C-alpha positions as a Markdown table, in Angstrom:
| # | Residue | x | y | z |
|---|---|---|---|---|
| 1 | Met | -14.4 | -15.9 | 0.0 |
| 2 | Asn | -15.8 | -12.9 | -2.0 |
| 3 | Lys | -13.8 | -10.7 | -4.4 |
| 4 | Asp | -13.5 | -7.8 | -1.9 |
| 5 | Glu | -12.1 | -10.1 | 0.8 |
| 6 | Val | -9.5 | -11.5 | -1.7 |
| 7 | Leu | -8.5 | -8.1 | -2.6 |
| 8 | Val | -8.1 | -7.0 | 1.0 |
| 9 | Arg | -5.9 | -9.9 | 1.7 |
| 10 | His | -3.7 | -9.0 | -1.4 |
| 11 | Met | -3.4 | -5.6 | 0.3 |
| 12 | Leu | -2.5 | -7.0 | 3.5 |
| 13 | Asp | 0.1 | -9.3 | 1.9 |
| 14 | Ala | 1.6 | -6.3 | 0.1 |
| 15 | Ile | 1.8 | -4.4 | 3.4 |
| 16 | Ala | 3.4 | -7.4 | 5.2 |
| 17 | Glu | 6.1 | -7.5 | 2.4 |
| 18 | Ile | 6.8 | -3.8 | 2.7 |
| 19 | Glu | 7.2 | -4.0 | 6.4 |
| 20 | Gly | 9.5 | -7.1 | 6.0 |
| 21 | Phe | 11.7 | -5.1 | 3.5 |
| 22 | Leu | 11.8 | -1.9 | 5.6 |
| 23 | Gln | 11.7 | -3.1 | 9.2 |
| 24 | Arg | 15.4 | -2.6 | 10.0 |
| 25 | Met | 16.3 | -0.1 | 7.4 |
| 26 | Thr | 17.1 | 3.5 | 7.6 |
| 27 | Tyr | 16.1 | 6.0 | 5.0 |
| 28 | Ala | 19.6 | 6.2 | 3.7 |
| 29 | Glu | 19.9 | 2.6 | 3.5 |
| 30 | Phe | 16.6 | 2.5 | 1.5 |
| 31 | Leu | 17.9 | 5.2 | -1.0 |
| 32 | Asn | 21.0 | 3.1 | -1.6 |
| 33 | Asp | 19.3 | -0.3 | -1.9 |
| 34 | His | 17.6 | 0.0 | -5.3 |
| 35 | Arg | 16.1 | -3.5 | -5.2 |
| 36 | Thr | 14.2 | -2.6 | -1.9 |
| 37 | Met | 13.4 | 0.8 | -3.3 |
| 38 | Tyr | 11.8 | -0.7 | -6.5 |
| 39 | Ala | 10.2 | -3.6 | -4.7 |
| 40 | Thr | 8.5 | -1.2 | -2.3 |
| 41 | Val | 7.2 | 1.1 | -5.1 |
| 42 | Cys | 6.0 | -2.0 | -6.9 |
| 43 | Leu | 4.2 | -3.2 | -3.8 |
| 44 | Leu | 2.6 | 0.1 | -3.3 |
| 45 | Gly | 1.3 | -0.2 | -6.9 |
| 46 | Ile | -0.1 | -3.6 | -6.0 |
| 47 | Leu | -1.8 | -2.1 | -3.0 |
| 48 | Gly | -3.4 | 0.7 | -5.0 |
| 49 | Glu | -4.4 | -1.7 | -7.8 |
| 50 | Ala | -6.2 | -3.9 | -5.4 |
| 51 | Ala | -7.9 | -0.8 | -3.7 |
| 52 | Gly | -9.0 | 0.3 | -7.1 |
| 53 | Asn | -10.7 | -3.1 | -7.8 |
| 54 | Leu | -12.7 | -3.1 | -4.5 |
| 55 | Ser | -16.3 | -2.7 | -5.0 |
| 56 | Glu | -17.8 | 0.7 | -4.7 |
| 57 | Glu | -20.1 | -0.7 | -2.0 |
| 58 | Phe | -17.0 | -2.0 | 0.0 |
| 59 | Arg | -15.2 | 1.3 | -0.2 |
| 60 | Asn | -18.3 | 3.3 | 0.8 |
| 61 | Ala | -19.0 | 0.9 | 3.7 |
| 62 | His | -15.4 | 1.5 | 4.9 |
| 63 | Ala | -15.1 | 5.2 | 4.2 |
| 64 | Asp | -12.6 | 5.7 | 7.1 |
| 65 | Ile | -10.0 | 3.9 | 4.9 |
| 66 | Pro | -8.4 | 6.4 | 2.5 |
| 67 | Phe | -8.9 | 4.3 | -0.7 |
| 68 | Gly | -8.9 | 7.4 | -3.0 |
| 69 | Lys | -5.3 | 8.3 | -1.6 |
| 70 | Ile | -4.1 | 4.7 | -2.0 |
| 71 | Ile | -5.4 | 4.6 | -5.6 |
| 72 | Gly | -4.0 | 8.1 | -6.4 |
| 73 | Met | -0.6 | 7.0 | -5.1 |
| 74 | Arg | -0.7 | 4.0 | -7.3 |
| 75 | Asn | -1.5 | 6.0 | -10.3 |
| 76 | His | 1.2 | 8.5 | -9.6 |
| 77 | Leu | 3.8 | 5.6 | -9.1 |
| 78 | Ile | 2.7 | 3.9 | -12.2 |
| 79 | His | 2.0 | 6.8 | -14.6 |
| 80 | Arg | 4.3 | 9.4 | -13.3 |
| 81 | Tyr | 7.2 | 7.1 | -12.2 |
| 82 | Phe | 9.8 | 9.6 | -13.3 |
| 83 | Glu | 8.5 | 12.0 | -10.6 |
| 84 | Val | 8.3 | 9.7 | -7.7 |
| 85 | Asp | 9.3 | 11.3 | -4.5 |
| 86 | Leu | 11.2 | 8.6 | -2.5 |
| 87 | Glu | 10.9 | 10.6 | 0.8 |
| 88 | Thr | 7.1 | 10.5 | 0.4 |
| 89 | Val | 7.3 | 6.8 | -0.3 |
| 90 | Trp | 9.3 | 6.3 | 2.7 |
| 91 | Lys | 7.1 | 8.4 | 5.0 |
| 92 | Val | 3.9 | 6.7 | 3.7 |
| 93 | Cys | 5.5 | 3.3 | 4.5 |
| 94 | Gln | 6.8 | 4.4 | 7.9 |
| 95 | Asp | 3.7 | 6.5 | 9.1 |
| 96 | Asp | 0.7 | 5.0 | 7.4 |
| 97 | Met | 1.1 | 1.2 | 6.8 |
| 98 | Leu | 0.4 | 0.0 | 10.5 |
| 99 | Ser | -3.0 | 1.9 | 10.7 |
| 100 | Leu | -3.9 | 0.8 | 7.2 |
| 101 | Gln | -3.1 | -2.8 | 8.1 |
| 102 | Glu | -5.2 | -2.6 | 11.2 |
| 103 | Asn | -8.2 | -1.0 | 9.5 |
| 104 | Leu | -8.0 | -3.6 | 6.6 |
| 105 | Arg | -8.0 | -6.4 | 9.0 |
| 106 | Lys | -11.1 | -5.1 | 10.7 |
| 107 | Thr | -13.0 | -5.4 | 7.4 |
| 108 | Leu | -12.4 | -9.2 | 7.2 |
| 109 | Pro | -14.6 | -11.8 | 8.8 |
| 110 | Ser | -13.5 | -13.2 | 12.1 |
């Protein structure tokens, strides 16, 4: 297994954890559950850190995956944590994780 494949698997694991935390939760419940909220933010950070360590060749070969946005969100969550917009975190998790998961899976060998 090469480095990029390992990192993609880390990304998929982070997505699965986020989905597990949020699957039966409403936005209001998310805001009131600080453990889940912080765990989700941490997992998004892991997702972005893994994306940032993918090779340039891999990212270029899969330009349909918004690696720049994933990395940018990680940087914002980590370096500007005092400005995290939880509504944006929620929307990203609700609206973007499934398609990201599907696209990442397509990059792995069968």
